[in-house]
Residue frames as a rotation matrix with the C-alpha (Angstrom) as fourth column:
UNK 1
0.565 0.825 0.000 0.00
0.825 -0.565 0.000 0.00
0.000 0.000 -1.000 0.00
UNK 2
0.393 -0.508 -0.766 2.88
0.172 -0.778 0.604 2.37
-0.903 -0.369 -0.219 0.80
UNK 3
-0.652 -0.668 0.358 4.40
0.438 0.052 0.897 1.71
-0.618 0.742 0.259 -2.61
UNK 4
-0.110 0.707 0.698 1.11
0.970 -0.077 0.231 2.55
0.217 0.703 -0.677 -4.36
UNK 5
0.779 0.405 -0.478 0.78
0.545 -0.814 0.199 5.77
-0.308 -0.415 -0.856 -2.35
UNK 6
-0.003 -0.879 -0.477 4.38
0.130 -0.474 0.871 6.78
-0.992 -0.059 0.116 -3.14
UNK 7
-0.683 -0.215 0.698 3.90
0.677 0.172 0.715 6.07
-0.274 0.961 0.028 -6.83
UNK 8
0.321 0.885 0.338 0.66
0.929 -0.364 0.070 8.08
0.185 0.291 -0.939 -6.89
UNK 9
0.687 -0.130 -0.715 2.38
0.287 -0.855 0.432 11.00
-0.667 -0.502 -0.550 -5.16
UNK 10
-0.417 -0.909 -0.027 5.34
0.248 -0.142 0.958 10.87
-0.875 0.393 0.284 -7.57
UNK 11
-0.441 0.351 0.826 2.98
0.896 0.121 0.427 10.82
0.050 0.929 -0.367 -10.55
UNK 12
0.659 0.741 -0.126 1.02
0.752 -0.654 0.083 13.76
-0.021 -0.149 -0.989 -9.16
UNK 13
0.401 -0.591 -0.700 4.17
0.133 -0.719 0.682 15.80
-0.907 -0.366 -0.210 -8.54
UNK 14
-0.624 -0.627 0.466 5.45
0.511 0.123 0.851 15.03
-0.590 0.769 0.244 -12.01
UNK 15
-0.144 0.679 0.720 2.22
0.959 -0.084 0.272 16.28
0.245 0.729 -0.639 -13.57
UNK 16
0.517 0.351 -0.781 2.12
0.633 -0.771 0.073 19.52
-0.576 -0.532 -0.620 -11.54
UNK 17
0.002 -0.512 -0.859 2.97
-0.167 -0.847 0.504 22.59
-0.986 0.142 -0.088 -13.53
UNK 18
-0.945 -0.282 0.166 2.43
0.097 0.242 0.965 20.95
-0.313 0.928 -0.201 -16.89
UNK 19
0.027 0.965 -0.261 -0.48
-0.517 -0.210 -0.829 21.75
-0.855 0.158 0.494 -19.08
UNK 20
0.216 0.074 0.974 -1.57
0.597 0.779 -0.192 19.66
-0.773 0.623 0.124 -22.03
UNK 21
-0.848 -0.523 0.082 -0.38
0.371 -0.477 0.797 20.86
-0.378 0.707 0.598 -25.43
UNK 22
-0.316 0.769 -0.556 -2.83
-0.505 -0.632 -0.588 23.24
-0.803 0.094 0.588 -27.09
UNK 23
-0.055 0.370 0.928 -5.14
0.672 0.701 -0.240 21.76
-0.739 0.610 -0.287 -29.69
UNK 24
-0.928 -0.284 0.241 -5.14
0.363 -0.547 0.755 23.28
-0.083 0.788 0.611 -33.18
UNK 25
-0.117 0.918 -0.378 -8.00
0.574 -0.248 -0.780 25.78
-0.810 -0.308 -0.498 -33.12
UNK 26
0.367 0.157 -0.917 -7.11
-0.411 -0.857 -0.311 27.84
-0.835 0.491 -0.250 -36.19
UNK 27
0.299 -0.253 0.920 -6.70
0.790 0.606 -0.091 27.05
-0.535 0.754 0.381 -39.89
UNK 28
-0.514 -0.582 -0.631 -4.47
0.073 -0.762 0.643 29.26
-0.855 0.284 0.434 -42.04
UNK 29
0.544 0.758 0.361 -6.43
0.518 0.036 -0.854 30.83
-0.660 0.652 -0.373 -44.90
UNK 30
0.854 -0.219 0.472 -4.23
0.324 -0.487 -0.811 33.57
0.408 0.845 -0.345 -46.37
UNK 31
0.030 -0.872 -0.488 -0.74
0.842 -0.242 0.483 35.02
-0.539 -0.425 0.727 -46.23
UNK 32
-0.722 -0.258 -0.642 -0.87
0.053 -0.945 0.321 38.74
-0.690 0.198 0.696 -47.02
UNK 33
-0.020 0.863 -0.505 -4.25
-0.693 -0.376 -0.615 38.30
-0.721 0.337 0.606 -48.67
UNK 34
-0.259 -0.129 -0.957 -3.14
-0.868 0.465 0.172 35.43
0.423 0.876 -0.233 -50.93
UNK 35
0.782 0.601 0.164 -4.90
-0.613 0.698 0.369 32.10
0.107 -0.389 0.915 -50.28
UNK 36
-0.253 -0.846 0.470 -2.55
-0.852 0.425 0.306 29.59
-0.459 -0.322 -0.828 -48.69
UNK 37
0.014 0.295 -0.955 -2.44
-0.902 0.416 0.115 26.61
0.431 0.860 0.272 -51.11
UNK 38
-0.409 -0.179 -0.895 -2.14
0.098 0.966 -0.238 23.86
0.907 -0.185 -0.378 -48.48
UNK 39
0.710 0.683 -0.168 -3.59
0.188 0.046 0.981 22.94
0.678 -0.729 -0.096 -45.08
UNK 40
-0.588 -0.803 -0.095 -1.94
0.285 -0.095 -0.954 24.40
0.757 -0.588 0.285 -41.97
UNK 41
0.602 0.795 -0.073 -3.38
0.306 -0.145 0.941 24.63
0.737 -0.589 -0.331 -38.46
UNK 42
-0.548 -0.757 0.356 -2.32
-0.014 -0.417 -0.909 26.34
0.836 -0.503 0.218 -35.26
UNK 43
0.646 0.645 -0.408 -3.13
0.469 0.086 0.879 26.03
0.602 -0.759 -0.247 -31.58
UNK 44
-0.298 -0.748 0.593 -1.77
-0.113 -0.589 -0.800 28.41
0.948 -0.305 0.091 -28.95
UNK 45
0.422 0.325 -0.847 -1.53
0.793 0.321 0.518 27.81
0.440 -0.890 -0.122 -25.23
UNK 46
0.960 -0.067 -0.272 -0.11
0.125 -0.767 0.630 30.04
-0.250 -0.638 -0.728 -22.54
UNK 47
0.308 -0.932 -0.190 3.54
-0.624 -0.349 0.699 29.26
-0.718 -0.097 -0.689 -23.26
UNK 48
-0.651 -0.503 0.569 3.45
0.060 0.712 0.699 26.80
-0.757 0.489 -0.433 -26.15
UNK 49
0.144 0.689 -0.710 2.03
-0.881 -0.238 -0.409 26.35
-0.451 0.685 0.573 -29.61
UNK 50
-0.572 -0.240 0.784 1.35
0.079 0.936 0.344 23.35
-0.816 0.259 -0.517 -31.81
UNK 51
0.272 0.727 -0.631 -0.16
-0.706 -0.294 -0.644 22.60
-0.654 0.620 0.434 -35.18
UNK 52
0.174 -0.142 0.975 -0.11
0.542 0.840 0.026 20.68
-0.822 0.524 0.223 -38.40
UNK 53
-0.274 -0.324 -0.906 1.66
-0.597 -0.681 0.424 21.99
-0.754 0.656 -0.007 -41.48
UNK 54
0.430 0.441 -0.788 1.16
-0.902 0.246 -0.354 20.63
0.037 0.863 0.504 -44.99
UNK 55
0.130 -0.480 -0.868 3.71
-0.345 0.799 -0.493 17.87
0.930 0.363 -0.062 -44.25
UNK 56
-0.557 -0.560 -0.613 4.55
0.402 0.465 -0.789 17.82
0.727 -0.686 -0.034 -40.54
UNK 57
0.770 0.581 -0.264 3.11
0.507 -0.305 0.806 18.33
0.388 -0.755 -0.529 -37.13
UNK 58
-0.280 -0.867 0.411 5.04
0.340 -0.490 -0.803 20.98
0.898 -0.085 0.432 -35.22
UNK 59
0.779 0.449 -0.437 5.32
0.568 -0.211 0.796 22.49
0.265 -0.868 -0.419 -31.74
UNK 60
-0.288 -0.909 0.300 7.31
0.561 -0.414 -0.716 25.17
0.776 -0.038 0.630 -29.99
UNK 61
-0.428 0.035 -0.903 7.54
0.837 -0.361 -0.411 27.76
-0.340 -0.932 0.126 -27.22
UNK 62
0.117 0.563 0.818 5.35
0.655 -0.663 0.362 30.85
0.746 0.494 -0.446 -27.22
UNK 63
-0.678 -0.321 -0.662 6.01
0.709 -0.521 -0.475 34.13
-0.193 -0.791 0.581 -25.44
UNK 64
0.249 0.854 0.457 3.27
0.836 -0.428 0.343 36.69
0.488 0.297 -0.821 -24.83
UNK 65
0.700 -0.053 -0.712 5.35
0.507 -0.665 0.548 39.30
-0.502 -0.745 -0.438 -23.01
UNK 66
-0.826 0.419 -0.378 5.44
0.085 -0.571 -0.817 42.21
-0.558 -0.706 0.436 -22.96
UNK 67
0.015 0.933 0.360 1.77
0.814 0.198 -0.547 42.57
-0.581 0.301 -0.756 -23.86
UNK 68
0.588 0.792 0.161 0.61
-0.550 0.538 -0.639 42.76
-0.593 0.287 0.752 -26.68
UNK 69
-0.254 -0.792 -0.555 3.72
-0.966 0.178 0.188 41.05
-0.051 0.584 -0.810 -28.08
UNK 70
0.809 0.373 0.455 3.59
-0.323 0.928 -0.185 37.53
-0.491 0.003 0.871 -29.42
UNK 71
-0.028 -0.894 -0.447 6.78
-1.000 0.019 0.025 35.59
-0.014 0.447 -0.894 -30.20
UNK 72
0.953 0.302 0.012 6.90
-0.298 0.946 -0.126 32.06
-0.050 0.117 0.992 -31.62
UNK 73
0.087 -0.951 0.297 10.07
-0.622 0.181 0.762 30.10
-0.778 -0.251 -0.576 -30.88
UNK 74
-0.528 -0.371 -0.764 11.68
-0.838 0.370 0.400 27.80
0.134 0.852 -0.507 -33.44
UNK 75
0.543 0.826 0.152 9.30
-0.837 0.546 0.025 24.89
-0.063 -0.141 0.988 -34.08
UNK 76
-0.620 -0.564 0.546 10.22
-0.482 0.822 0.303 21.26
-0.619 -0.075 -0.781 -33.60
UNK 77
0.059 0.603 -0.795 9.06
-0.996 0.095 -0.001 19.27
0.074 0.792 0.606 -36.61
UNK 78
0.688 0.267 0.675 8.12
-0.335 0.942 -0.030 15.64
-0.643 -0.205 0.737 -37.07
UNK 79
-0.249 -0.963 -0.105 10.47
-0.476 0.027 0.879 15.46
-0.844 0.269 -0.465 -40.09
UNK 80
0.048 0.323 0.945 8.43
0.645 0.713 -0.276 14.18
-0.763 0.623 -0.174 -43.02
UNK 81
-0.827 -0.278 -0.489 8.75
-0.204 -0.662 0.721 15.46
-0.525 0.696 0.491 -46.58
UNK 82
0.059 0.830 0.555 5.91
0.697 0.363 -0.618 15.92
-0.714 0.423 -0.557 -49.03
UNK 83
-0.123 -0.077 0.989 5.13
0.950 -0.298 0.095 17.88
0.288 0.951 0.110 -52.20
UNK 84
0.665 0.485 0.568 4.02
0.321 -0.872 0.369 20.92
0.675 -0.063 -0.735 -50.16
UNK 85
0.291 -0.616 -0.732 7.20
0.952 0.114 0.283 21.15
-0.091 -0.779 0.620 -48.06
UNK 86
-0.665 -0.534 0.522 8.10
0.623 -0.782 -0.005 24.52
0.411 0.321 0.853 -49.61
UNK 87
0.077 0.793 0.604 4.74
-0.026 -0.604 0.797 25.98
0.997 -0.077 -0.026 -48.51
UNK 88
0.754 0.179 -0.632 5.28
0.563 0.321 0.762 24.61
0.340 -0.930 0.141 -45.03
UNK 89
-0.205 -0.930 -0.305 8.70
0.979 -0.193 -0.067 26.25
0.003 -0.312 0.950 -44.80
UNK 90
-0.575 0.079 0.814 7.29
0.221 -0.944 0.247 29.64
0.788 0.322 0.525 -45.87
UNK 91
0.493 0.860 0.132 4.52
0.020 -0.163 0.986 29.37
0.870 -0.484 -0.097 -43.27
UNK 92
0.669 -0.257 -0.698 6.82
0.738 0.343 0.581 28.34
0.090 -0.903 0.419 -40.42
UNK 93
-0.495 -0.849 0.185 9.38
0.831 -0.525 -0.185 31.02
0.254 0.063 0.965 -41.34
UNK 94
-0.320 0.470 0.823 6.66
-0.036 -0.874 0.485 33.69
0.947 0.125 0.297 -41.24
UNK 95
0.686 0.619 -0.382 5.30
0.302 0.234 0.924 32.29
0.661 -0.750 -0.027 -37.96
UNK 96
0.171 -0.719 -0.674 8.69
0.985 0.112 0.130 32.85
-0.018 -0.686 0.728 -36.30
UNK 97
-0.779 -0.465 0.420 8.59
0.515 -0.857 0.007 36.50
0.357 0.222 0.907 -37.41
UNK 98
0.234 0.954 0.186 5.18
0.521 -0.284 0.805 37.23
0.821 -0.092 -0.564 -35.84
UNK 99
-0.835 -0.537 0.122 5.16
0.222 -0.532 -0.817 40.03
0.504 -0.655 0.563 -33.28
UNK 100
-0.769 0.628 0.122 1.49
-0.398 -0.319 -0.860 40.57
-0.501 -0.710 0.495 -32.43
UNK 101
-0.784 0.573 0.238 -2.03
0.615 0.665 0.423 39.36
0.085 0.478 -0.874 -33.16
UNK 102
-0.677 0.735 0.038 -5.51
-0.736 -0.675 -0.049 40.71
-0.011 -0.061 0.998 -33.82
UNK 103
-0.900 0.432 0.067 -8.55
0.417 0.895 -0.160 38.67
-0.129 -0.116 -0.985 -32.87
UNK 104
-0.514 0.851 -0.111 -12.14
-0.856 -0.501 0.126 39.02
0.051 0.159 0.986 -34.07
UNK 105
0.184 0.636 0.750 -14.99
-0.612 0.671 -0.419 36.52
-0.769 -0.381 0.513 -33.71
UNK 106
0.806 0.160 0.570 -13.89
0.181 0.850 -0.495 33.38
-0.563 0.502 0.656 -35.58
UNK 107
0.793 -0.537 0.288 -10.77
0.202 -0.214 -0.956 35.12
0.575 0.816 -0.062 -36.94
UNK 108
0.624 -0.717 -0.310 -7.12
0.319 -0.128 0.939 35.41
-0.713 -0.685 0.149 -35.91
UNK 109
0.855 -0.444 0.267 -4.55
0.121 -0.330 -0.936 37.55
0.504 0.833 -0.229 -37.71
UNK 110
0.516 -0.797 -0.313 -0.87
0.607 0.082 0.791 37.24
-0.605 -0.598 0.526 -36.86
UNK 111
0.976 -0.170 0.139 1.32
-0.034 -0.742 -0.669 40.15
0.217 0.648 -0.730 -37.99
UNK 112
0.385 -0.916 -0.114 5.09
0.920 0.390 -0.027 40.00
0.069 -0.095 0.993 -38.56
UNK 113
-0.067 -0.557 -0.828 7.68
0.481 -0.745 0.463 42.73
-0.874 -0.367 0.318 -38.09
UNK 114
-0.930 -0.355 0.099 7.56
0.228 -0.343 0.911 43.32
-0.290 0.870 0.400 -41.85
UNK 115
-0.479 0.824 -0.302 3.76
-0.726 -0.566 -0.392 43.69
-0.494 0.031 0.869 -41.78
UNK 116
-0.724 0.239 -0.647 3.01
-0.329 0.705 0.628 40.30
0.606 0.667 -0.432 -43.36
UNK 117
-0.218 0.751 0.623 -0.42
-0.953 -0.026 -0.303 39.11
-0.212 -0.659 0.721 -42.20
UNK 118
-0.934 0.039 -0.355 -1.22
-0.026 0.984 0.178 35.45
0.356 0.176 -0.918 -41.58
UNK 119
-0.342 0.896 0.282 -5.03
-0.933 -0.361 0.016 35.18
0.116 -0.257 0.959 -41.50
UNK 120
-0.985 0.034 -0.169 -6.66
0.067 0.979 -0.192 32.19
0.159 -0.200 -0.967 -39.79
UNK 121
-0.060 0.985 0.164 -10.24
-0.708 -0.158 0.688 31.10
0.703 -0.075 0.707 -39.36
UNK 122
-0.347 -0.003 0.938 -11.45
-0.859 0.402 -0.316 29.22
-0.376 -0.916 -0.142 -36.33
UNK 123
-0.874 0.019 -0.485 -11.80
-0.210 0.886 0.413 25.49
0.437 0.463 -0.771 -36.93
UNK 124
0.079 0.996 0.033 -15.40
-0.596 0.020 0.803 24.33
0.799 -0.083 0.595 -36.50
UNK 125
0.724 0.317 -0.613 -15.99
0.250 0.707 0.662 22.98
0.643 -0.632 0.432 -33.01
UNK 126
-0.376 -0.902 -0.214 -12.91
0.648 -0.091 -0.756 24.68
0.663 -0.423 0.618 -31.53
UNK 127
0.189 0.469 -0.863 -13.46
0.961 -0.269 0.065 26.59
-0.202 -0.841 -0.501 -28.28
């Protein structure tokens, strides 16, 4: 019984301070007004982001300070290649240059230092 209690306590302490990865709530529609030719999704948590590019799932660190700044760290990729890999690279490169966001009902726009706008729509059923 002591072993079970110790294991439960260790598991609980290990889980403290961790939040589940964010689920992809947004689908990329346009980059600077031009329709994005492949599927890409994005989910943002408090300090992390995740999503699915045309070829790979990806995840990375997210900083929201100082407000209203938004900084995406270098993504970690699954590592698969596909015909749309070039589109994925453009999207992920732009994502790392984002500095702030604008939100409207069902819409998210991420804006880079250079003024490039990544426009997303909320995925049906996302919170």
